[in-house]
C-alpha positions in Angstrom: 211.4 9.3 0.9 211.2 11.8 3.5 209.8 14.8 2.8 211.7 18.1 3.0 208.4 19.7 4.4 208.0 17.4 7.5 206.4 19.2 10.3 208.5 20.1 13.4 208.7 17.1 15.7 206.9 18.9 18.6 205.0 22.0 18.4 207.0 25.0 19.4 204.9 25.6 22.6 205.9 22.2 24.0 209.3 22.2 25.3 209.2 18.4 26.4 212.5 16.5 26.7 213.0 12.5 26.6 213.7 12.6 30.5 210.2 14.5 31.1 208.3 11.8 29.1 210.3 8.9 30.9 209.6 10.2 34.1 205.9 10.9 33.5 205.6 7.5 32.0 207.0 5.8 35.1 205.5 7.6 37.9 201.9 8.3 36.7 199.6 5.3 36.7 197.4 6.7 34.1 200.0 6.8 31.7 199.1 3.5 30.3 195.9 4.9 29.0 197.2 8.6 28.3 200.1 7.5 26.0 197.9 6.8 23.2 196.5 10.2 23.5 199.7 11.9 23.6 201.1 9.9 20.4 197.7 10.7 18.7 198.2 14.5 19.3 202.1 14.1 18.3 201.1 12.1 15.0 198.3 14.4 13.9 200.6 17.6 14.5 203.5 16.1 13.0 202.3 14.0 10.0 201.2 14.6 6.6 198.8 13.3 4.2 197.5 11.3 6.9 194.7 9.0 5.9 193.6 7.3 9.3 195.0 7.7 12.7 193.4 5.2 15.3 195.1 5.6 18.9 192.5 4.9 21.1 193.3 6.3 24.7 191.6 7.1 28.3 188.7 4.7 29.0 189.0 3.1 25.5 192.9 2.6 25.9 192.9 -1.2 26.9 191.2 -2.7 24.1 192.4 -5.5 22.2 194.2 -5.4 18.8 196.7 -2.8 18.2 197.7 0.0 20.5 197.7 2.4 17.6 197.1 2.2 13.6 198.2 5.0 11.1 197.8 5.1 7.3 199.9 8.1 5.8 200.3 8.7 1.9 203.6 10.6 3.1 206.2 9.4 5.4 208.3 11.5 7.9 211.3 10.8 10.2 208.5 9.9 12.9 205.6 8.5 10.8 206.2 5.4 8.1 204.7 5.9 4.5 201.7 3.6 4.4 200.0 1.6 6.9 201.7 0.9 10.1 200.7 -0.7 13.4 201.8 0.5 16.7 202.3 -1.3 20.0 203.5 1.0 23.2 204.2 0.2 26.8 205.4 1.7 30.0 206.9 -1.1 31.3 210.6 -1.4 32.7 211.0 -4.4 30.6 211.2 -2.9 26.9 212.8 -5.9 25.4 210.2 -8.4 26.9 207.4 -6.1 26.2 208.6 -5.3 22.4 209.0 -9.1 21.7 205.6 -10.0 23.1 203.8 -7.4 21.5 205.5 -8.1 18.2 204.5 -11.8 18.3 201.0 -11.2 19.4 200.8 -8.8 16.3 202.3 -11.2 14.0 199.8 -13.9 15.0 196.7 -11.6 14.7 197.6 -10.1 11.4 197.3 -11.9 8.2 200.4 -12.6 5.9 199.2 -10.1 3.0 198.3 -7.4 5.6 201.8 -7.5 7.3 203.5 -7.5 3.9 202.1 -3.9 3.3 202.8 -2.6 7.1 205.3 -1.2 9.2 205.5 -2.3 13.0 206.2 0.6 15.4 207.2 0.0 18.7 207.2 3.2 21.4 208.4 3.1 25.1 
């Protein structure tokens, strides 16, 4: 159930549009390590009852494992309730990247852990 008190999608001082983000990701080599930072800011500014938000970015942005991980006691239109493992990419081959990340995540996560979490892919 989505709370009626969900926070705004983006802080009011940001007037970003999808095209702005797409241009930034496709024309900026540092987007691979900055996208996690951007997502971490969005999640922390829009989520409620967040227990854990782990989106390593910058110099730690290419580490092994999930690209991001969230535990939220309350879902929103953008953040699933409970545990969620996040994978993301800035490549042009969205389907190939999503399929590869999903397969990698399934293999690296136990059946019992997968049963209690949501897979989120962001491009």
